[in-house]
PAMI-695909 format. One record per residue (C-alpha): residue in one letter; residue number from 1; x negated, y, z. Coordinates in Angstrom, 1 decimal. Layout:
BEGIN
+---+-----+--------+--------+--------+
: r :   k :     c1 :     c2 :     c3 :
+---+-----+--------+--------+--------+
: a : NUM :      X :      Y :      Z :
...
+---+-----+--------+--------+--------+
END
This chain:
BEGIN
+---+-----+--------+--------+--------+
: r :   k :     c1 :     c2 :     c3 :
+---+-----+--------+--------+--------+
: x :   1 :  -96.7 :  120.6 :   96.8 :
: x :   2 :  -99.6 :  118.6 :   95.5 :
: x :   3 :  -99.0 :  114.9 :   95.3 :
: x :   4 : -102.7 :  114.1 :   95.0 :
: x :   5 : -103.4 :  116.0 :   98.3 :
: x :   6 : -100.6 :  114.1 :  100.0 :
: x :   7 : -102.1 :  110.8 :   98.8 :
: x :   8 : -105.8 :  111.5 :   99.3 :
: x :   9 : -105.8 :  114.2 :  101.9 :
: x :  10 : -108.3 :  116.2 :   99.8 :
: x :  11 : -108.1 :  119.8 :   98.9 :
: x :  12 : -108.4 :  121.0 :   95.2 :
: x :  13 : -112.1 :  121.9 :   95.9 :
: x :  14 : -112.8 :  118.5 :   97.4 :
: x :  15 : -111.0 :  116.6 :   94.6 :
: x :  16 : -112.9 :  118.6 :   92.0 :
: x :  17 : -116.2 :  117.8 :   93.7 :
: x :  18 : -115.4 :  114.1 :   94.1 :
: x :  19 : -114.4 :  113.9 :   90.4 :
: x :  20 : -117.3 :  116.0 :   89.2 :
: x :  21 : -115.2 :  118.7 :   87.5 :
: x :  22 : -114.7 :  122.4 :   88.2 :
: x :  23 : -111.9 :  123.4 :   90.5 :
: x :  24 : -110.2 :  125.2 :   87.7 :
: x :  25 : -110.2 :  122.0 :   85.6 :
: x :  26 : -108.7 :  120.1 :   88.4 :
: x :  27 : -106.0 :  122.7 :   89.0 :
: x :  28 : -105.1 :  122.7 :   85.3 :
: x :  29 : -104.9 :  118.9 :   85.4 :
: x :  30 : -102.6 :  119.0 :   88.4 :
: x :  31 : -100.3 :  121.6 :   86.7 :
: x :  32 : -100.2 :  119.5 :   83.5 :
: x :  33 : -102.0 :  122.1 :   81.4 :
: x :  34 : -105.2 :  120.1 :   80.7 :
: x :  35 : -106.5 :  116.5 :   80.6 :
: x :  36 : -109.4 :  115.3 :   82.7 :
: x :  37 : -112.6 :  114.1 :   81.1 :
: x :  38 : -112.9 :  110.4 :   80.8 :
: x :  39 : -115.4 :  110.0 :   83.6 :
: x :  40 : -113.2 :  112.1 :   86.0 :
: x :  41 : -110.2 :  110.0 :   85.0 :
: x :  42 : -112.1 :  106.8 :   85.8 :
: x :  43 : -113.2 :  108.2 :   89.1 :
: x :  44 : -109.7 :  109.3 :   89.9 :
: x :  45 : -108.4 :  105.8 :   89.1 :
: x :  46 : -111.0 :  104.2 :   91.3 :
: x :  47 : -110.2 :  106.6 :   94.2 :
: x :  48 : -106.4 :  105.9 :   93.9 :
: x :  49 : -107.0 :  102.1 :   93.7 :
: x :  50 : -109.3 :  102.3 :   96.8 :
: x :  51 : -106.6 :  104.2 :   98.7 :
: x :  52 : -104.0 :  101.7 :   97.7 :
: x :  53 : -106.2 :   98.7 :   98.8 :
: x :  54 : -106.8 :  100.4 :  102.1 :
: x :  55 : -103.1 :  100.9 :  102.7 :
: x :  56 : -102.4 :   97.2 :  101.8 :
: x :  57 : -105.3 :   96.1 :  104.1 :
: x :  58 : -103.9 :   98.2 :  106.9 :
: x :  59 : -100.5 :   96.8 :  106.5 :
: x :  60 : -101.9 :   93.2 :  106.3 :
: x :  61 : -104.0 :   93.9 :  109.5 :
: x :  62 : -100.8 :   95.1 :  111.3 :
: x :  63 :  -99.0 :   91.9 :  110.3 :
: x :  64 : -101.9 :   89.8 :  111.5 :
: x :  65 : -102.1 :   91.6 :  114.8 :
: x :  66 :  -98.4 :   91.1 :  115.4 :
: x :  67 :  -98.7 :   87.4 :  114.5 :
: x :  68 : -101.7 :   87.0 :  116.7 :
: x :  69 :  -99.9 :   88.7 :  119.6 :
: x :  70 :  -97.1 :   86.2 :  119.2 :
: x :  71 :  -99.5 :   83.2 :  119.1 :
: x :  72 : -101.3 :   84.5 :  122.2 :
: x :  73 :  -98.1 :   85.0 :  124.1 :
: x :  74 :  -97.0 :   81.5 :  123.2 :
: x :  75 : -100.3 :   80.0 :  124.4 :
: x :  76 : -100.1 :   82.1 :  127.6 :
: x :  77 :  -96.7 :   80.6 :  128.3 :
: x :  78 :  -98.0 :   77.1 :  127.7 :
: x :  79 : -100.9 :   77.7 :  130.0 :
: x :  80 :  -98.6 :   79.0 :  132.7 :
: x :  81 :  -96.4 :   75.9 :  132.3 :
: x :  82 :  -99.5 :   73.7 :  132.5 :
: x :  83 : -100.7 :   75.4 :  135.7 :
: x :  84 :  -97.3 :   75.0 :  137.3 :
: x :  85 :  -97.3 :   71.3 :  136.4 :
: x :  86 : -100.8 :   70.9 :  137.8 :
: x :  87 :  -99.8 :   72.6 :  141.0 :
: x :  88 :  -96.8 :   70.2 :  141.3 :
: x :  89 :  -99.0 :   67.2 :  140.7 :
: x :  90 : -101.6 :   68.3 :  143.2 :
: x :  91 :  -98.9 :   68.8 :  145.8 :
: x :  92 :  -97.5 :   65.3 :  145.2 :
: x :  93 : -101.0 :   63.9 :  145.5 :
: x :  94 : -101.5 :   65.7 :  148.8 :
: x :  95 :  -98.2 :   64.4 :  150.1 :
: x :  96 :  -99.1 :   60.8 :  149.1 :
: x :  97 : -102.5 :   61.1 :  150.9 :
: x :  98 : -101.0 :   62.3 :  154.2 :
: x :  99 : -100.6 :   59.4 :  156.6 :
: x : 100 :  -97.0 :   58.8 :  157.5 :
: x : 101 :  -96.3 :   59.5 :  161.1 :
: x : 102 :  -93.5 :   56.9 :  161.3 :
: x : 103 :  -95.7 :   54.1 :  159.9 :
: x : 104 :  -98.4 :   54.3 :  162.5 :
: x : 105 :  -98.3 :   51.6 :  165.1 :
: x : 106 :  -97.4 :   52.6 :  168.6 :
+---+-----+--------+--------+--------+
END
């Protein structure tokens, strides 16, 4: 099992291409038999940092979405309550505006 493939999703050929090294160099690095050139090591570091930032950003977005859903639900409940109150007030106004049958002179 290749931990780099699990992390990046890239094959040995793709990683070698991204890092600018031969596939055999990459394979030997993964197996611990050889070091990477400095430029390839820097590129690998940048790639891994980018992947880490992306994971953090995805997790942060998921939290924000969850929080936003809660806020939206709370506002929807408040809006529903206000609409109910408005309906009740309008009903009372209508009742007050109706002429009372008993108060009319005969």
